[in-house]
KEDREN-729338 format. One record per atom (N, C-alpha, C): residue in three letters; z, x, y. Coordinates in steps of 0.1 Angstrom, whole numbers, plus 5000, padded with zeros to 4 digits. Layout:
BEGIN
ALAZXY/...
***
This chain:
BEGIN
UNK197248373080/UNK197948263074/UNK199048313065/UNK200248253067/UNK201448283059/UNK201248233045/UNK201548313035/UNK201348263021/UNK202548183017/UNK202348093008/UNK203448013001/UNK203848102989/UNK205148142989/UNK205648222978/UNK206448122969/UNK206048112957/UNK206648012948/UNK206748072934/UNK207548002925/UNK207548042911/UNK206248032905/UNK205848122896/UNK204548112889/UNK204648002879/UNK203347952876/UNK203247852866/UNK202247902855/UNK202247832844/UNK201347872833/UNK199847872838/UNK199447782847/UNK198047782851/UNK197747892861/UNK198747972865/UNK198448092873/UNK198048212865/UNK198148202852/UNK197848322844/UNK196448382846/UNK195448302846/UNK194148362848/UNK193948442861/UNK194548392872/UNK194448462885/UNK195348592884/UNK196548582878/UNK197448692876/UNK196748802868/UNK196048762857/UNK195348852848/UNK194248922856/UNK193548852864/UNK192348912872/UNK192949012882/UNK193948972889/UNK194549062899/UNK195049192892/UNK195749182881/UNK196249302874/UNK195049382868/UNK194049312863/UNK192949382857/UNK192249472868/UNK192049422879/UNK191549502890/UNK192349622893/UNK193649602894/UNK194649712897/UNK194549822886/UNK194449772873/UNK194449872862/UNK193149952863/UNK192049882864/UNK190649942864/UNK190450042876/UNK190850002888/UNK190450072900/UNK191550142907/UNK192850102904/UNK193950152912/UNK194750262904/UNK195750312911/UNK196650412905/UNK198050362905/UNK198350242909/UNK199750192910/UNK200250162896/UNK199350122887/UNK199750092873/UNK199250212865/UNK200050262856/UNK199550372847/UNK199050312834/UNK198850182833/UNK198150122822/UNK196750162823/UNK196050182812/UNK194650232812/UNK193650112809/UNK194050022801/UNK193249912797/UNK193849782801/UNK193149692809/UNK193749572813/UNK194149472801/UNK195349422801/UNK195649322791/UNK194949192793/UNK194849122782/UNK194148982784/UNK195248882788/UNK194748762790/UNK195548652795/UNK196748622786/UNK196448622773/UNK197548602763/UNK198648702765/UNK198348822767/UNK199348932768/UNK200048912782/UNK199348882792/UNK200048852805/UNK200948742804/UNK200548632797/UNK201448522795/UNK202748562787/UNK202548642777/UNK203648692769/UNK204648772778/UNK204048852787/UNK204948942795/UNK205648852805/UNK204948752811/UNK205648662820/UNK206748582813/UNK206548542801/UNK207548462794/UNK208748552792/UNK208548682789/UNK209648772787/UNK210548792799/UNK209848802811/UNK210648812824/UNK211448682826/UNK210848572824/UNK211548442826/UNK212648422816/UNK212448472804/UNK213548462794/UNK214748552798/UNK214548662805/UNK215648742810/UNK216348672822/UNK215748572827/UNK216448492838/UNK216048552852/UNK214948622853/UNK214548682866/UNK213348612871/UNK213048622884/UNK211948552890/UNK210548622887/UNK209548532885/UNK208148572884/UNK207448482894/UNK207048542906/UNK206548462917/UNK205048492920/UNK204448392926/UNK203048412931/UNK203048382946/UNK202148442953/UNK201848402967/UNK200548322966/UNK200548212973/UNK199348122973/UNK198948102987/UNK197648112989/UNK196948093002/UNK195847993000/UNK195847883007/UNK194747783006/UNK194447752991/UNK195547732983/UNK195447692969/UNK195047802960/UNK194847922965/UNK194448042956/UNK195648142955/UNK195748192943/UNK196848292941/UNK196348422947/UNK197148472957/UNK196748592964/UNK197548722960/UNK198548702951/UNK199248812945/UNK200448762937/UNK201048852930/UNK202248812922/UNK203248922922/UNK204448882919/UNK205548982918/UNK206548932908/UNK207349022903/UNK208348982894/UNK209349102893/UNK210549062888/UNK211649162885/UNK211949152871/UNK212349272865/UNK212749272851/UNK213749382849/UNK214449382838/UNK215449482835/UNK214849622837/UNK215649702844/UNK215149842846/UNK215149912832/UNK216149892824/UNK216249952811/UNK216949852802/UNK216649862789/UNK217249762780/UNK218749772777/UNK219349892779/UNK220749902775/UNK221549822785/UNK222649762779/UNK223449662786/UNK224049712799/UNK224349842800/UNK224949892812/UNK224049882824/UNK222749872822/UNK221749862833/UNK221549722837/UNK222249622832/UNK221949482834/UNK221949432848/UNK222549512858/UNK222549472872/UNK221449542880/UNK220649632873/UNK219649702879/UNK218249652875/UNK217449622884/UNK216149562881/UNK215049652886/UNK213849642881/UNK212649702886/UNK211649602891/UNK211149622902/UNK210149522908/UNK208749572905/UNK207849472903/UNK206449492902/UNK205749402912/UNK204749452919/UNK204049372929/UNK202649402929/UNK201749302929/UNK200349322929/UNK199649222938/UNK198749262946/UNK198149182956/UNK196649182953/UNK195949062954/UNK194549052952/UNK193849152962/UNK192749212957/UNK192149312965/UNK191649262979/UNK191249132980/UNK190849082993/UNK191949033002/UNK193149052997/UNK194349013005/UNK195249133008/UNK194849253005/UNK195649373008/UNK195849383023/UNK197049433027/UNK197349453042/UNK197349333050/UNK197649213043/UNK197649093051/UNK199049023052/UNK200049093047/UNK201349043047/UNK201848973034/UNK200848953025/UNK201148893012/UNK202248973005/UNK202049103004/UNK203049182996/UNK204449173002/UNK204549183016/UNK205849173022/UNK206449043020/UNK205748933021/UNK206348793019/UNK206848783004/UNK206048832995/UNK206448822981/UNK207648912978/UNK207649032983/UNK208849122980/UNK210049072986/UNK210049022998/UNK211248973005/UNK211848852997/UNK210948762992/UNK211448652984/UNK212048692971/UNK211348792965/UNK211848842952/UNK213248902954/UNK213448982964/UNK214749052966/UNK215748942969/UNK215448842976/UNK216448732979/UNK216848662966/UNK215848632958/UNK216148562945/UNK216948652936/UNK216648772935/UNK217348862926/UNK218748892930/UNK218948902943/UNK220348912949/UNK221148792946/UNK220548672948/UNK221248542945/UNK221548532930/UNK220748602922/UNK220948602907/UNK221948702902/UNK222548772911/UNK223648872908/UNK223249012906/UNK221949042908/UNK221449182906/UNK222149272918/UNK222349392915/UNK222949482925/UNK222049602929/UNK220949622922/UNK220149732926/UNK218649702922/UNK217749722931/UNK216349702928/UNK215749842929/UNK214949872918/UNK214350002917/UNK212849982917/UNK212150052926/UNK210750052927/UNK210250182920/UNK209350162910/UNK208750272903/UNK207250262907/UNK206950352916/UNK205550342923/UNK204650442917/UNK203550392912/UNK202550492907/UNK201750552919/UNK201750682919/UNK200950762928/UNK201750792941/UNK202050912944/UNK202750952956/UNK201850932968/UNK200550912966/UNK199650882977/UNK199550732980/UNK200250652973/UNK200250502974/UNK201050462987/UNK200450492998/UNK201150473011/UNK201450323013/UNK200650233009/UNK200850093011/UNK202150043004/UNK202250082991/UNK203450032984/UNK204750112989/UNK204650232991/UNK205750312996/UNK206150253010/UNK205250233019/UNK205550173032/UNK206150033031/UNK205649953022/UNK206149823021/UNK207649823016/UNK207849903006/UNK209249913001/UNK210149973012/UNK209750073019/UNK210550133030/UNK210850023040/UNK209849943044/UNK210049843054/UNK211049743050/UNK211249723037/UNK212149623032/UNK213449683028/UNK213749803032/UNK215049863030/UNK215249953019/UNK214149993012/UNK214250083001/UNK214350223006/UNK215050312999/UNK215050453003/UNK214550532991/UNK214050652995/UNK213450742985/UNK214550792976/UNK214250792963/UNK215250842953/UNK214650952945/UNK213350982945/UNK212851092938/UNK211451082934/UNK210851192929/UNK209451192925/UNK209451252911/UNK208651192902/UNK208451252889/UNK206951312890/UNK206851442892/UNK205551492895/UNK204651492883/UNK203351462885/UNK202351472875/UNK202851402862/UNK203351282863/UNK203951212852/UNK202951122845/UNK201751102851/UNK200751022845/UNK199351072847/UNK198451052837/UNK197051102838/UNK196150982838/UNK195450962849/UNK194650842851/UNK193450872860/UNK192350822858/UNK191150852867/UNK190951002868/UNK191051072857/UNK190851212857/UNK191651292866/UNK192951252868/UNK193851332877/UNK195251302873/UNK196151392876/UNK197551382874/UNK198051302886/UNK198951202883/UNK199551122893/UNK201051132892/UNK201751132904/UNK203151132904/UNK203750982903/UNK204950972900/UNK205750852901/UNK206750862911/UNK206750772921/UNK207750772932/UNK208850672928/UNK210050712930/UNK211250622927/UNK211850592941/UNK212050462943/UNK212750412955/UNK213750312951/UNK214850302958/UNK215950202955/UNK216450122967/UNK216950012964/UNK217549922974/UNK218749852968/UNK219949862974/UNK221049792969/UNK220849642972/UNK221349552964/UNK221349412965/UNK222749362966/UNK223049262974/UNK224349212976/UNK225349322980/UNK226449332973/UNK227449432977/UNK227049562970/UNK225949572963/UNK225549702957/UNK226649752948/UNK226949882950/UNK227949952942/UNK229249962948/UNK229449882959/UNK230749882966/UNK231949812959/UNK231549732950/UNK232549662942/UNK232049622928/UNK232949592919/UNK232449562905/UNK231649432905/UNK230749422895/UNK229949302894/UNK230749182890/UNK230249062893/UNK230948942888/UNK230948942873/UNK231948882867/UNK232048872852/UNK230948772848/UNK230548782835/UNK229648682829/UNK228248722827/UNK227748812834/UNK226248852832/UNK226248972823/
***
């Protein structure tokens, strides 16, 4: 079943919080060690939306199956056309196309919003699912930060991947942003 990818709503926060809590507790994609509560997840979502970037969910049969968002890669103004994506899929929906549908929609919306570069900061060089998803949607490998995080009693790498949006770096950005 193809998911409906739509803008997140306030009432999605409990499902978003649960999906992320599972990823924090059991996964290596996030280097966060303690899952944030719903109030913190709502605060983070509000921050992304205040920046003017999308915060989306995938819905299947009325249930949130995953979420994704883009936010400023770095706070300094020169980075304002470069975004970082985050994508999390409910554990029972992994490898079902939910991630691909969400990331494709996120890229399209960010491109339409004037972004020129999407950066994937992927936790764990063994994270074949996320690396493969990003590669399938046009990201290329940009580097590895070896042993940059300690989680689950092991050192984990950070993988960097990039994808130009719109005209990328081939011309100056439009004025105004």
